[in-house]
C-alpha positions as CSV (number, residue, x, y, z in Angstrom):
1,X,12.3,-13.6,11.7
2,X,13.8,-10.7,9.7
3,X,11.7,-8.2,7.7
4,X,12.3,-9.8,4.3
5,X,11.2,-13.2,5.7
6,X,8.1,-11.6,7.3
7,X,7.1,-10.0,4.0
8,X,7.8,-13.2,2.0
9,X,5.8,-15.3,4.5
10,X,2.8,-12.9,4.4
11,X,2.7,-12.9,0.6
12,X,3.1,-16.7,0.5
13,X,0.3,-17.1,3.0
14,X,-2.2,-15.7,0.4
15,X,-4.3,-18.0,-1.8
16,X,-3.7,-17.9,-5.6
17,X,-4.2,-15.8,-7.6
18,X,-3.9,-13.1,-4.8
19,X,-0.4,-14.4,-4.0
20,X,0.9,-13.9,-7.5
21,X,-0.7,-10.4,-7.7
22,X,0.8,-9.4,-4.3
23,X,4.2,-10.6,-5.4
24,X,3.9,-8.7,-8.6
25,X,2.8,-5.5,-6.7
26,X,5.7,-6.0,-4.2
27,X,8.2,-6.2,-7.0
28,X,6.6,-3.2,-8.9
29,X,6.8,-1.0,-5.8
30,X,10.4,-1.9,-5.2
31,X,11.1,-1.1,-8.9
32,X,9.5,2.3,-8.5
33,X,11.5,3.1,-5.5
34,X,14.6,0.9,-5.2
35,X,16.2,0.9,-1.8
36,X,13.2,2.4,-0.1
37,X,12.7,1.6,3.6
38,X,10.5,-1.5,4.0
39,X,8.0,-2.0,6.8
40,X,5.8,-5.0,7.9
41,X,2.9,-4.4,10.2
42,X,1.3,-7.6,11.4
43,X,-2.0,-5.9,12.2
44,X,-1.8,-6.4,16.0
45,X,-1.7,-3.7,18.7
46,X,0.6,-3.7,21.7
47,X,-1.8,-6.1,23.5
48,X,-1.4,-8.6,20.6
49,X,-5.0,-7.9,19.5
50,X,-5.8,-7.9,15.8
51,X,-6.8,-4.4,14.8
52,X,-6.2,-4.4,11.0
53,X,-5.1,-6.5,8.1
54,X,-1.3,-7.0,7.9
55,X,0.5,-4.4,5.7
56,X,3.7,-4.2,3.8
57,X,5.0,-0.7,3.8
58,X,7.4,1.1,1.5
59,X,9.2,4.4,1.9
60,X,8.9,6.8,4.8
61,X,7.3,10.2,5.7
62,X,6.4,12.0,8.9
63,X,2.8,12.2,10.0
64,X,2.1,15.5,11.8
65,X,-0.8,15.3,14.2
66,X,-2.9,18.2,15.3
67,X,-1.5,18.2,18.8
68,X,2.0,18.8,17.4
69,X,3.4,15.3,17.8
70,X,4.9,13.4,14.8
71,X,5.3,9.8,13.8
72,X,7.3,8.1,11.0
73,X,5.1,6.0,8.8
74,X,5.2,4.3,5.3
75,X,4.3,6.2,2.1
76,X,2.9,3.2,0.2
77,X,1.1,0.3,1.8
78,X,0.1,-3.1,0.4
79,X,-2.5,-5.3,2.1
80,X,-4.6,-8.3,1.3
81,X,-8.3,-8.0,2.3
82,X,-11.2,-10.4,2.1
83,X,-12.3,-9.2,-1.4
84,X,-8.9,-8.6,-3.0
85,X,-6.0,-6.2,-2.5
86,X,-5.6,-2.6,-1.1
87,X,-2.8,-0.2,-2.1
88,X,-2.5,2.7,0.3
89,X,-0.9,6.0,-0.7
90,X,-0.3,7.9,2.4
91,X,0.2,11.6,3.1
92,X,-2.0,13.0,0.4
93,X,-3.5,16.3,1.6
94,X,-6.2,16.5,-1.2
95,X,-8.6,13.6,-0.5
96,X,-10.0,13.9,-4.0
97,X,-6.7,13.7,-5.8
98,X,-6.4,9.9,-6.3
99,X,-9.9,9.4,-7.5
100,X,-9.9,12.5,-9.8
101,X,-6.4,11.8,-11.2
102,X,-6.3,8.0,-11.5
103,X,-9.9,6.7,-10.9
104,X,-11.3,7.1,-14.4
105,X,-8.5,5.1,-16.0
106,X,-7.8,2.6,-13.3
107,X,-10.4,0.0,-14.3
108,X,-12.5,-2.0,-11.8
109,X,-11.3,-0.4,-8.5
110,X,-12.7,1.7,-5.7
111,X,-10.6,4.7,-4.9
112,X,-10.9,6.7,-1.7
113,X,-8.8,9.5,-0.3
114,X,-5.7,7.3,0.2
115,X,-6.7,3.7,-0.8
116,X,-7.0,1.9,-4.2
117,X,-8.9,-1.3,-3.7
118,X,-9.5,-4.0,-6.4
119,X,-10.1,-7.7,-6.7
120,X,-7.3,-8.8,-9.0
121,X,-4.6,-7.1,-11.1
122,X,-6.3,-8.3,-14.3
123,X,-9.2,-6.0,-13.3
124,X,-7.1,-2.8,-13.4
125,X,-4.7,-0.9,-15.6
126,X,-1.3,-1.7,-13.9
127,X,0.3,1.3,-15.6
128,X,-2.1,3.7,-14.0
129,X,-1.6,2.0,-10.6
130,X,2.2,2.4,-11.1
131,X,1.7,6.1,-11.8
132,X,-0.3,6.5,-8.6
133,X,2.4,4.6,-6.6
134,X,5.1,6.8,-8.2
135,X,3.1,9.9,-7.3
136,X,2.9,8.6,-3.7
137,X,6.7,8.3,-3.4
138,X,7.4,11.7,-4.9
139,X,4.9,14.0,-3.3
140,X,5.8,16.6,-0.6
141,X,7.0,16.1,3.0
């Protein structure tokens, strides 16, 4: 199955209204960064054991580990979870930046160093989320 089909199948496997929200976020992220590299992580490790929720990834940056090794990874991630949806904005050095910059105006969402989590799109200000996603694509590295 190709990447686009995996992403489509993952989104379509979600119950409504989460499915519609995920589709809207997928299209929004592609609008913010047209032609970006797409990823799909099924949440399984090399032994086929489930270690995380599946993720759709957008864009690319290089993670630099303390031991000097590097790894390519996505900039923006989108994942369904048991209580709603998570949007990951990877590669931010300042762990307070997301909450201090976007948290107050986002609506009913929890914001950590790199994750914005909410129940449904109607609970949040989509323009503020779009600004956070845009920031994620255009920061350093």
